[in-house]
N, C-alpha and C positions, 0 to 999 in steps of 0.2 A: 543380387543374392537371391535364388529358390527358394519358397518353402513350400514345406512338404504340404501336402493334402486332407484334410480327413479332421477326425478328432485326437488326434494323437499329440504328443505336449511338443512341444518347439526342442527339448532333447534329446527325444528319440531321433531324429535326423540324421545326430553324431556318435550314436550307440553303434558300439560292434555288431554286427548278423552274428546272429545266432550258430550257436556251436552242433546244436543238435543234441546234445548233452541234455541233460535237466535239474544245468547251474542254472540259478537267477542272475540273470545280466543285472540287475540292480548292487549284488552286491559285490565288492572288492576280494580280491582271491585272501584266501589266509596267509595272514605270514608266519614264518617258519618260529612253532613252540622253543626248538632249544638252541639256543647260543654256542656259537663254538668254544674248545675252552681255550684257544691261545688268541681268543680276540681283547676287545677291549671291555672291561668289565665294567666301565662307567667312572665318575668321578669319584673323588674319595668322602665319606658322608664329615659331616659339617658337623662343627662344636659353635655352642652359640658364645660369644666371648663372656670373658668373667666380667660382672657387678663391679661395676665403677667404671670402666675402662676407659670413657667418655674424660678429655681434660678437663678441667671449671671452670665453668663460663661466669663471665663477669658482666653485671646486670647495666655497671652504669660506667661505660670506660672515661676515658679521661676528657675533661672537656680540649678545645682545637687550640693551638697555639695561637698567639696572633704572629702576624709576617712584618717584618720590619717595612716600615716606611720605604718609600718610589718616590728619587728624583727625579723626576719627565723630563726636564730639562736634560740634569747628563744624562738620560739615552735617547735624548734626540741627536744631541752630541756626541756619542758613541756609533749612532746607525749611521749620521751621516759622513762620520771620517769612515767606516766600514763601506759603506758604500762607494764612496771615494776609489779606495784600494778598491774594491771590484772591480770599477771602471777604468783605473788604472792599469790591472795585471791584464784584462779583457782588449784598454789601444794597445799593448805593448806584443800582445797574440796578434790581433790584425796585422798590423804592422811585419811581424817576422811572417807571415803568412803571403800578405802580398808581396813581400821582396821576396820570398820564396818560388812564386807563382812565374814575379817580373823575369827573373835568373833561370827557370826553366825553359819559358818560350822564349829568351833570348837566343837562347841555345836551342830553340829548333830553327826559329827562323835566319840565325848566322851559322 
């Protein structure tokens, strides 16, 4: 990237060239002072909420309840049973897929 030489500021490089008018280049063009009659009039004025609109605040919530005790041996047994069922369904699906692949391969070969 080239940089301008001289005592100019770095932003002078990106400014538009002068048009010859007596318009100052540093100021943006003036915004229109009139708004169209059929345009957007802006959001409606806001009304403050009435006093006491918030729900009541309870400073002391109820203490947490105690959970029931857990039987770890029973939980382990239930987990092992569910693992056996999952492995059983997986093995059955595997056997069905192997049989289907063997049938399809035998149709292609014979």
